[in-house]
N, C-alpha and C positions, 0 to 999 in steps of 0.2 A: 746181442746180448747187452743188457744194461748194466753198466759198471757203476761202481761207487762214486767215481768223479761225475758222472752225467747225471745223476739223480738230483744233487743240489743245483746243478745248472738248469735242469728242467723246472725245478721248484721256483728258482729265481725268474725264470722266464714266465711261469704262470702268474705269479704275483706281480710282475711288470705288466703284463695285460690286464690283470684284475684291477690295478690302480687306475686304469684308463676306462675300463668297462663300466666300473661302479659310477662315476660321475655321467659318463654318457647315458647309462639307464636312467639316471636321475633327470638329466636333461631331456631325454625323449619323453618321459612322463609329462614333465612341464609344457613341452611342445605339443603333446597330444591334448592337454587340458586347454592350452590358449596358443595356438600356433603363430599368431602375430605378435606375441608379447616378446620384446627384447630380441627381436629377429631381424636379420636383414633379408631372409629368404623371400618375403613378399616383393622386394625389388626385383630379385631373380625372376619370380613367377611372372611379374608384369613385363619383364623384358621379353621372356619367351612368348607371352601372349601378344605382345606388340609386333614381335617379329613375324608371326604367322598371319597376323592381320594387316601387315605392311604399314604399322604405325612407327612413329619416331622413337627410336630407342633412347635419345638424349633429351627428350622434351622436358625433364625434370633436372635442373641444374645439379640439385644435391642427390640425385637418384643413382643412376646407373653409371659405374665408372670402369667398365670393362670394354674390351673389343667385341664387335658383333658375334663373333664366334662363340663367346661365352653363352649367349642367349640360345644358341643351338645346342651347346653342351649341357645345359641345364634343361632342355626341352624334356628329355625323358622323365625327369624328376618332376617336372610341371604337369606331365601326362598322368601321373598317379594321383590318387585322392589325397587331399590334405587331411591329416598331416603326414601321410605315409611317405611321400616324396621328400619332405623336410627332414624326417627322421633318417631316411635312407641316405640322404646327402651328407648329414653329420657323421653317420656310421663310416661311410666310405672315406671321408676326410681324415677322420681318426685312424682308420686302417692304414692309409697312406703314410701318416707319421709313423706308426708303429712298425710298418713294413721297412721304411727307411732307416729308423733307428736299429731295428734288428739286423739289417743286411749290412750296415756299417759296422757295428760293433763286431760282427763275424769277421769282417776284414781287419780291423784294428786289434782286436784282442781274442783271436779264434780259441785259444786255450781256457778262457774264462768269459765266454761271450754270454753266458746265462746271468751271471752276476752282474756284468757290465750293463746288460739290457735292462736289468731291474732297476740300477741306480740311475741310468740315463733316462728311463721313463719317469722315476721319481722326480728328477731335477726338471725335466721339460714339462711336467704337468701344470704347475701353477701358472706360468706365463700364457699358457694355452687355454685355460678354461673359460675366459671370456669368449674366445672365438668359437669353442665348442657350443656355448649356450647361444650365441648370435648366428651361428651358422655361416661365419665369414670364410671367404675363400682363402684365408691365410693359413690355415691347417693344411689344406691339400698343397698349397705352395710350398710350405715348409718340408712337407713329407716328400714331394717330388724333387726338391733341390737335392735331398739326401740320396734318393734314388738314382738321380742323374750322376751324382760324384761316385756312388758306388759302381755304376757302369763304366764310367770313364776310368777309374782305377783298375778295372778289369779288362780294359781295352774292348769293351763291347760296344762298338760305336753306334751301331743302329739302335740299339735299346737306349743308349744315353741321348741319342737325337730325338727319339720319341718322348722321352721325359722332358728334354728342353723345350721341344715344341708345345708339349702339353702344358708346361708352365706359362707360355705365352698365351695360350688359349684361356687358361684359368685366371690370369692376371698379366697384364702387358708389362709389368714390371720384370718378368722373365727375361726381357731383351737384354738386361745387363749381363747375365750368364752367357746367353748366346754370342753377345760380342766379344766376350772374355775368353770363352773356352778354346775356340779354335786356334788362338795364337800359340797355345802349348799343345794342344792335342789336334795335330794337322790332319790325321786320317778321319776326324769327326765331321770335316767340312762338307764333304760330298753328301752323306746321308741328312746332315743338318739342312743344307740348301734345299734337298728334295722334299723334306718334312715341311720347311717353312713355305714352299711353293704350294704345296697340297693345302696346308693351313689357309693361305691368302685366298685359294680359290674356293674353298668350301662354301662361303656365304653365296656365292654365284651358283651353286648347285641346289639351293634351297629358297631362292627368291629370283625375281626379274633383276637382270644385270644393273638396270637403272637404280633400282631400289638399294641393292647391295653396295654399290658404288655411293649412293647417297649417305648410307650409314657409315661407311669408310670416312667420308668427308667430314661428317658430324663427330665422329668419334676423335678425329684429329683436333678439330675446333674445341671440342669439350676438353680434352687433355691440355691443350695449349691455354685454355681459360683458367684451368685450375693451377697452373704452374706459378703463377703470381699471386696466390692466395696469402693473406696475412692474418686469417681468422685464428683466433687463440683457442683452438680446439684441437690442434695437431701436436705431434710429439717428435718433431724433427730437430735438427740442429738449430735452425732459425727459430723455432718455438722456445728452445732453451735460452738463446740470446734475447729474445723479446722478454722472456720472464726476467732476465738479468737487466733488463732496462737498456738494451742494446739492439733495437729492431733495425733490420736491414731493408733498403729499398730494393725493389724487384730486380733491378740490375746487379746490385751487389750480390743479392742472394743467387742469382744465376751464375756470377763469376765464381762464388763459393762452391757451387755444385760442380762447375767445370774444373776446379782446382782438385776437388775431391775425387772426381772421375780420373783425372790424370794421375793423381797418387795412387789410386786403387789400380790402375792398369799397370803402373810401374811396378808396384808391390807384387802383382800377378806374375809379371814377366819373371822377377827375380825368385819368387817362389817357384815358379814352375822349372826354372833351371836348377835350383839348389835342392829342392825337397823331394824326398822319395814318395812313392805311393804307399799306403792311400792317403797320407797327410797332404801330398799335393792336390788331390781331388777335394779334400775337405778344406784346404785353403782356399779353393775357388769359391766354395759356399760361403765360408767365413767373410772373406773379403767382400763379396757381392752384397751379402744380406746386411752387413754392417753398412755398407754404402747406402743400401736402400733405406735403413731405418734413419740414417743421419741426413740425407740429401733428398729424399722423397718428400715434396711439400705437403703430401696428403699422408703421411705416417700417422696413425692413429695408436692410442694405447694397446688396443688389440692386435695391431700390426706386429708387435714383438714376439707374437707367436711364431713368426717366420724364422726367427734366429733361434728359438728355444731348442729345436731338435739337434742342430749343427752344434750349438754351445754344449748341450748335455753330453754329445758323443765325444767333443774336444775335452770335456771336464773328466769323464771316467777314464779317458785313455791317459791323460796327463797324470792323474792320480795313481795310475797303476805303475808309474816308474818314479823312483826316488829323486832323480834329478829334475824331474819336470813337474813336481806337485805344486810348486808355486803358481805355475800356469793353470793347473786344475783347479786350485782354490779360487784363483780369479774368475773363472768360468762358474764355478758354483755360486760364489758370492753374486755375480751378474745376474744369474737366474733366480736365485732366492729373492734378491732385492727388487727386481723387476716384477716378479710374481706376487710378492707379499707386501713390500713397503707402502705402494700406493693404497692398499686396502687397509693396512695396519695404522697408518698415520694420516687417514683422510680427514680426521678432525682438526688436525694441525693445519694441513694444506690439501684442500680438495684438488688442487690441480698439480700434486705431487708427480704423478706419472708424466705429465707433459714436459718436465725438465729432468726429471731424475732418470727416466728411461733413456734418453739420448745421452746423457753425461755418462751413464754406465757403458753404453754402446761405444762412445768416443774413447773412453779409457781402454775398453778391450781392444778396439781398433788400434790404438797406440801402442798397446803391448804386443800385439800380434805382429805390427809393423816393425817393432824392435826386435822380436824373434826371427822374423824374415831377414831383416838386414844384417844382423849379427851372426847369421848362420847357426841360429840355436832353435831349429824348430822342434817341438815337442816330440817324443816318441822317435827321435832320429835313428833309433837302432831298429826300428821296424823294417822288415824286408819288402823288396819291391813285389808287386803282384804282376802276375803274368797276363 
């Protein structure tokens, strides 16, 4: 029986989906008219084509920045006619984000999940629009992060391991969550190791062992080569420092990343010990994705779609409690400014997103660290999930 309380919730959920479906339809029309315009999917198609032809995945220095497994993951989309595969890829990526948001708000705010879903979708949309248009993996990555956290909060270890392994297949940056999660979620270790072993073996099932091994070596060399980049087109912490006239030498940048990793690891151990579920699981995503935005030397403007779903869930949860609303408004400001400011003020500073976005992420990270250290996690009253 439908009650008066559930009807508004369903309406809010409908409009939450509608917020994302509308721009997705517009993007699909644009992709159908010109599949290659403002799109990274041609890079994915080329990688899949090269894999089956036995070609070099990393022949183009600026092209393919993923593990060999992603070429196989994208192969079914490559097999479809253009632009059908490109449209389906974007639709699935958006679906993962919406699924992740819906699953987590049900954990955080079960009594008002419909309303929370709508406002979380509204807040996350602007920072993600560029990734929807370009077809980047950032959307799928952000959605999988939330889904993994949701399964961790519910002690569903196998499902969480599948999501974490899928993160690495979609983007090698997923290793940060894999390295952190088992320190708090010990039962996750066994299914995670099995999943990673299968993932590592997959390329050898679809190619000659010598070729698969060669692509692994090329992937390592490719990633290592980009770790010292100083190009002024990225949006990490070192880019913000370069904009401020404080460029870092490669060794100094590497040391900064190591210190950031140590701080993230330490904060995660503290949060894991002090925070309840589901905030504990969300803290894993928040800490990991903030670290990636600040310390991945290849963070782009559209990479901030990765943090948008988790920030949106954190925002609506904090705003639901009087004592935590200042945290909520911080997340709201972060999402709105990242999504809108670079476009709104581009006439004043065309490179605004290259320094503003990491600045906002750094402030959010500092406030999150303060909340963890001072034992004031948002929504502390939330009950543990079983």
